[in-house]
C-alpha positions in Angstrom: 0.0 0.0 0.0 1.5 3.4 -0.8 2.4 5.8 1.9 -0.2 8.2 3.2 2.2 10.9 2.6 3.4 9.8 -0.8 6.9 8.9 0.3 9.4 7.6 -2.2 10.8 4.1 -2.3 13.5 3.6 0.3 12.0 6.1 2.7 10.1 5.5 5.9 6.5 4.9 4.8 5.1 7.9 6.6 8.3 10.0 6.8 8.6 13.6 6.2 7.5 13.5 2.6 5.3 16.6 2.7 5.9 20.0 1.2 8.2 22.3 3.2 6.3 24.0 6.1 3.4 21.5 5.9 2.8 18.6 8.1 2.6 15.1 6.6 -1.0 13.8 6.0 -0.6 11.0 8.5 -0.4 13.5 11.3 -3.9 14.7 10.4 -5.2 11.2 10.3 -3.9 10.6 13.8 -5.5 14.0 14.9 -8.9 12.6 13.8 -8.4 9.6 16.0 -7.6 11.8 19.0 -10.7 13.9 18.3 -12.9 10.9 19.1 -10.9 9.9 22.2 -10.8 13.5 23.5 -14.6 13.6 23.1 -15.2 10.5 25.2 -12.9 11.7 27.9 -14.5 15.0 28.4 -18.1 14.7 27.2 -19.1 13.4 30.6 -18.4 16.8 32.1 -21.5 18.1 30.3 -23.6 15.0 31.0 -22.7 14.5 34.7 -26.1 15.4 36.2 -28.0 13.2 33.7 -25.7 10.2 34.2 -25.8 10.6 38.0 -29.6 10.5 38.0 -29.9 7.6 35.5 -27.3 5.5 37.3 -28.6 6.4 40.8 -25.4 8.0 42.2 -24.5 11.4 43.3 -22.9 14.0 41.0 -19.6 13.8 42.8 -19.7 10.0 42.6 -20.5 10.1 38.9 -17.3 12.2 38.5 -15.4 9.0 39.1 -16.2 8.1 35.5 -13.7 10.8 34.5 -11.3 9.7 37.2 -11.6 6.0 36.1 -10.9 6.9 32.5 -7.8 8.9 33.6 -6.5 6.0 35.7 -7.0 3.6 32.8 -4.9 5.9 30.7 -2.2 6.1 33.4 -1.8 2.4 33.4 -2.7 1.6 29.9 -0.4 4.1 28.1 3.0 2.6 29.3 1.7 -1.0 29.5 0.2 -1.0 26.0 3.2 0.9 24.6 5.5 -1.9 25.8 3.1 -4.7 24.9 2.8 -3.5 21.3 6.4 -2.3 20.8 7.1 -5.1 18.3 3.7 -5.1 16.6 3.0 -3.2 13.4 1.9 0.3 14.4 -1.1 0.1 12.0 -2.4 -3.0 13.8 -2.1 -1.4 17.2 -4.1 1.7 16.1 -6.8 -0.4 14.4 -7.1 -2.7 17.5 -7.2 0.3 19.9 -10.1 1.9 17.9 -12.0 -1.4 17.8 -11.8 -1.9 21.5 -12.8 1.7 22.0 -15.9 1.2 19.9 -16.9 -2.0 21.8 -16.4 -0.4 25.2 -18.8 2.4 24.4 -21.4 -0.1 23.1 -21.2 -2.0 26.4 -21.6 1.2 28.4 -24.5 2.3 26.4 -26.3 -1.0 27.0 -25.8 -1.1 30.7 -27.8 0.3 33.6 -25.1 -0.5 36.2 -22.7 2.2 37.3 -20.1 -0.5 38.0 -20.3 -1.9 34.4 -20.1 1.6 32.9 -17.1 2.4 35.2 -15.4 -0.8 34.0 -16.1 0.0 30.4 -14.6 3.4 30.8 -11.4 1.8 32.1 -11.2 -0.6 29.1 -11.7 2.2 26.6 -9.0 4.2 28.4 -6.6 1.3 27.9 -7.3 1.4 24.2 -6.9 5.2 24.1 -3.6 4.9 25.9 -2.3 2.5 23.2 -3.5 4.8 20.4 -1.9 7.9 21.8 1.4 6.3 22.7 1.9 4.9 19.2 0.4 7.9 17.5 2.7 10.5 19.1 5.8 8.5 18.0 4.4 8.2 14.4 3.5 11.9 14.3 6.9 13.2 15.5 8.8 10.8 13.3 6.8 11.7 10.3 7.2 15.5 10.9 10.9 15.4 11.6 12.9 17.1 14.4 12.3 20.6 13.1 8.5 20.3 13.3 8.1 17.8 16.1 6.3 20.3 18.4 4.0 21.4 15.6 3.2 17.7 14.9 2.4 17.1 18.6 0.3 20.3 18.6 -1.6 19.2 15.5 -2.3 15.8 17.0 -3.3 17.3 20.4 -5.4 19.7 18.3 -7.7 16.8 17.6 -8.1 16.5 21.4 -8.8 20.2 21.8 -11.1 20.3 18.8 -13.1 17.6 20.6 -13.8 20.3 23.2 -14.9 22.7 20.5 -17.2 20.4 18.6 -17.4 16.9 20.1 -18.1 17.7 23.7 -20.7 20.4 23.1 -22.5 18.4 20.5 -22.4 15.3 22.8 -23.7 17.4 25.7 -26.4 18.9 23.5 -27.5 15.6 22.1 -27.4 14.0 25.5 -29.9 16.5 26.9 -32.4 15.2 24.4 -31.6 11.5 23.9 -30.1 10.8 27.3 -26.4 10.2 27.9 -26.5 6.9 26.0 -27.0 8.6 22.6 -23.6 10.2 22.5 -22.0 6.8 23.6 -23.7 5.0 20.7 -22.5 7.8 18.4 -18.9 7.4 19.6 -19.1 3.6 19.2 -20.1 4.0 15.5 -17.6 6.7 14.8 -14.8 4.7 16.3 -15.6 1.7 14.2 -15.5 4.0 11.1 -12.2 5.5 12.3 -10.7 2.0 12.5 -11.5 1.5 8.9 -10.2 4.9 7.9 -6.9 4.3 9.8 -6.6 0.9 8.1 -6.8 2.7 4.7 -4.3 5.6 5.3 -1.7 4.1 7.7 0.8 2.1 5.6 0.8 -1.7 5.8 4.1 -2.4 7.6 5.8 -5.1 9.5 7.4 -3.3 12.4 10.4 -4.5 14.4 11.5 -2.3 17.2 15.0 -0.9 16.6 15.3 -0.3 20.4 14.7 -2.8 23.1 12.4 -2.6 26.1 15.6 -2.2 28.2 16.6 0.9 26.1 13.2 2.4 26.5 13.4 2.0 30.3 17.0 3.3 30.3 15.8 6.5 28.7 13.8 7.3 31.8 17.0 8.1 33.8 17.1 11.7 32.7 16.0 14.2 35.3 14.9 16.7 32.7 12.4 14.2 31.4 10.7 13.9 34.8 10.5 17.6 35.2 8.6 17.8 31.9 6.4 15.0 33.0 5.8 16.7 36.3 4.7 19.8 34.6 2.3 17.8 32.4 0.7 16.2 35.5 0.2 19.5 37.3 -1.1 21.7 34.5 -3.7 19.2 33.4 -4.7 18.6 36.9 -5.3 22.3 37.4 -7.5 22.8 34.3 -9.4 19.5 34.6 -10.0 19.9 38.4 -12.2 22.9 37.4 -13.6 21.6 34.1 -14.8 18.2 35.6 -17.3 20.1 37.8 -17.9 23.1 35.6 -21.6 22.3 34.9 -22.8 22.8 38.5 -20.7 25.9 38.8 -22.3 27.4 35.7 -25.9 26.4 36.4 -26.1 26.8 40.2 -23.7 29.7 40.8 -23.5 31.7 37.5 -27.2 31.2 36.8 -26.6 29.8 33.2 -29.4 27.5 32.1 -28.5 23.8 31.5 -29.4 24.2 27.8 -26.8 26.9 27.4 -24.0 24.9 29.1 -22.9 23.4 25.7 -22.2 26.9 24.4 -19.9 27.5 27.4 -18.2 24.2 26.6 -17.6 25.5 23.1 -15.9 28.6 24.5 -13.7 26.3 26.6 -12.9 24.2 23.5 -12.1 27.2 21.4 -9.7 28.4 24.1 -8.1 25.0 24.3 -7.7 24.8 20.6 -6.1 28.3 20.5 -3.8 27.4 23.4 -2.6 24.2 21.7 -1.9 26.2 18.5 0.0 28.9 20.4 2.0 26.3 22.3 2.8 24.4 19.0 4.0 27.6 17.3 6.0 29.1 20.1 7.3 25.9 21.8 10.0 25.2 19.2 11.5 28.7 19.8 10.7 29.8 23.4 9.6 26.7 25.3 10.3 27.8 28.8 9.1 31.4 28.5 5.9 30.1 26.9 5.2 27.4 29.5 6.0 29.5 32.6 4.0 32.5 31.4 1.0 30.2 30.5 1.1 28.3 33.8 1.2 31.5 35.9 -1.7 32.9 33.8 -3.8 29.8 34.3 -3.4 30.0 38.1 -4.4 33.6 38.2 -7.4 33.0 36.0 -8.7 30.2 38.1 -8.3 32.3 41.2 -10.3 35.0 39.6 -13.0 32.5 38.7 -13.9 32.0 42.4 -15.3 35.5 43.1 -16.3 36.2 39.5 -18.3 33.1 38.8 -21.4 34.9 40.2 -21.5 36.7 36.9 -22.4 34.6 33.8 -20.4 36.9 31.4 -17.3 36.8 33.6 -17.6 33.1 34.1 -17.7 32.4 30.4 -14.7 34.7 29.7 -12.7 33.1 32.5 -13.5 29.5 31.4 -12.3 30.5 27.9 -9.1 32.0 29.5 -8.3 29.0 31.6 -8.4 26.7 28.5 -6.4 29.2 26.4 -3.6 29.5 29.0 -3.6 25.9 30.3 -3.5 24.1 27.0 -0.6 26.3 25.8 1.6 24.2 28.0 0.7 20.8 26.7 2.3 20.5 23.3 5.5 22.1 24.6 6.1 19.7 27.5 5.1 16.7 25.4 7.6 17.6 22.7 10.3 18.2 25.3 9.7 14.9 27.0 9.9 13.0 23.7 13.1 14.9 22.8 14.7 14.2 26.1 14.1 10.4 25.6 16.4 10.4 22.6 16.6 7.0 21.0 13.7 5.5 23.0 10.6 7.7 22.6 7.8 5.1 22.7 7.6 4.6 26.5 8.2 8.3 27.1 5.4 9.2 24.8 3.1 6.9 26.7 4.3 8.3 30.1 3.5 11.8 28.9 -0.1 10.7 28.2 -0.1 9.0 31.6 1.2 12.2 33.1 -1.7 14.2 31.7 -4.2 11.6 33.0 -2.5 11.4 36.4 -3.3 15.1 36.6 -6.8 14.6 35.5 -7.4 11.7 38.0 -5.8 13.6 40.9 -7.4 16.9 40.0 -10.9 15.6 39.5 -10.6 13.4 42.7 -9.5 16.3 44.9 -12.0 18.7 43.2 -14.8 16.2 44.0 -13.8 16.3 47.6 -13.6 20.1 47.6 -17.1 20.2 46.0 -18.6 18.2 48.9 -16.7 20.3 51.4 -17.6 23.7 52.9 -15.9 25.3 49.8 -18.9 24.1 47.7 -19.1 25.0 44.0 -16.0 27.2 44.1 -13.9 24.4 45.6 -12.8 22.8 42.3 -11.6 26.2 40.9 -9.5 26.7 44.1 -8.0 23.2 43.7 -7.2 24.0 40.0 -5.5 27.3 40.9 -3.2 25.5 43.3 -2.3 22.8 40.8 -1.6 25.4 38.1 0.7 27.4 40.5 2.6 24.2 41.4 3.3 23.7 37.7 5.8 26.5 38.0 8.1 24.5 40.2 9.2 21.8 37.7 9.1 24.4 34.8 11.5 26.8 36.6 13.7 23.9 37.6 13.8 22.8 34.0 14.6 26.4 32.8 17.5 26.5 35.3 18.9 23.2 34.1 18.4 24.2 30.5 16.8 22.3 27.5 19.9 22.5 25.3 21.1 19.0 24.4 21.4 16.5 21.6 18.2 15.0 20.4 18.6 11.9 18.4 15.3 10.5 17.2 15.5 7.0 15.7 12.5 5.8 13.8 11.5 2.2 14.3 12.5 -0.3 11.6 9.5 -0.7 9.3 9.1 -3.0 6.4 6.6 -2.5 3.6 4.9 -5.9 2.9 6.2 -5.7 -0.6 9.8 -4.7 0.1 12.9 -5.4 2.2 13.4 -3.9 5.7 14.2 -0.3 5.7 15.4 2.1 8.4 15.2 5.8 8.8 17.5 7.5 11.2 17.1 11.2 11.7 19.6 12.9 13.9 19.2 16.5 15.1 20.8 18.7 17.7 18.5 21.6 18.7 19.1 24.5 21.1 16.1 25.4 23.1 
């Protein structure tokens, strides 16, 4: 099968064969997959009251569905990355989307909170596998000079989910019940599996690096600082976002039917932040991330007194997404770069890092919601998490991000040709 990017014989099947300044087509294929997975992770935030009522649990207890998905991603990302290291990447992506579709079908058919919770964990494992492999494909295809842009584009699928997928899912769920969006996601994931099967090249993959090499790459202190920033910034934003619906309806006085419009504002902010981070991160990574993290904390603090005003609440929800999501593509790209020759496990750990933040942030925010802090508790938790993000970022800035970055693409073999290897070496000063 020809490469999705039209690479010439002797090249890596999805290597950098796009026009100068343009990302390879395969990156956009992967972004489409992350769109679906981003939708399922966050759509529950807009459906939380309906799901809680239907499954006979409290709203804070229903929030565990977001926490459970995040925990599944934490465990699933690294585990599935290592389990599929020697499998063809195409097979891994198709398998992940298939399991994702089946998990949503099971959840939509069930009336048990426990079954739905279990299905969320299973779909999270599949999502972890897709993202871990997808980030490696995207950065390899784009090349060292555009690695942050490639990560930003792929994560753009995630943030676009907040612009389109989550609001539409929330809107539809108010009329069909929460099961309607779950059935839609199951069908779309099945279609995506077929689409990925068409556009990701048929390859026989053999890992050029061993599991031992992947683990050895984790010894770098700079890598863990980047991962720590990923944990904290996502924990800050999602601590607030998980329980944004009751804040908007019960405190800001926004009607339930208008909540999807506010979620669109959040999604637009997240999309803008991802684009800003993707553009600035290759040139000014530390200035970009430190400024954005500080801004996120201040915005979340302002949301506490200002959430009585519907206009102010919407503006600040947009602002927290814009500032918070600016950090994501930069720290992801740095983490993969610091891993050098063994990016697969690091890529998975970055995804796990974000979801560790989501799990911790949503769990602590749920406790804060049930405390005397009430509806403003999650925003306070988010502000603290975002402020703590400055610690690993400042430490990373002091240590410096200058260093060799040698990205070795995995051996891939076209089914009609001999094994081929692409080895791209770049040294970048950040």
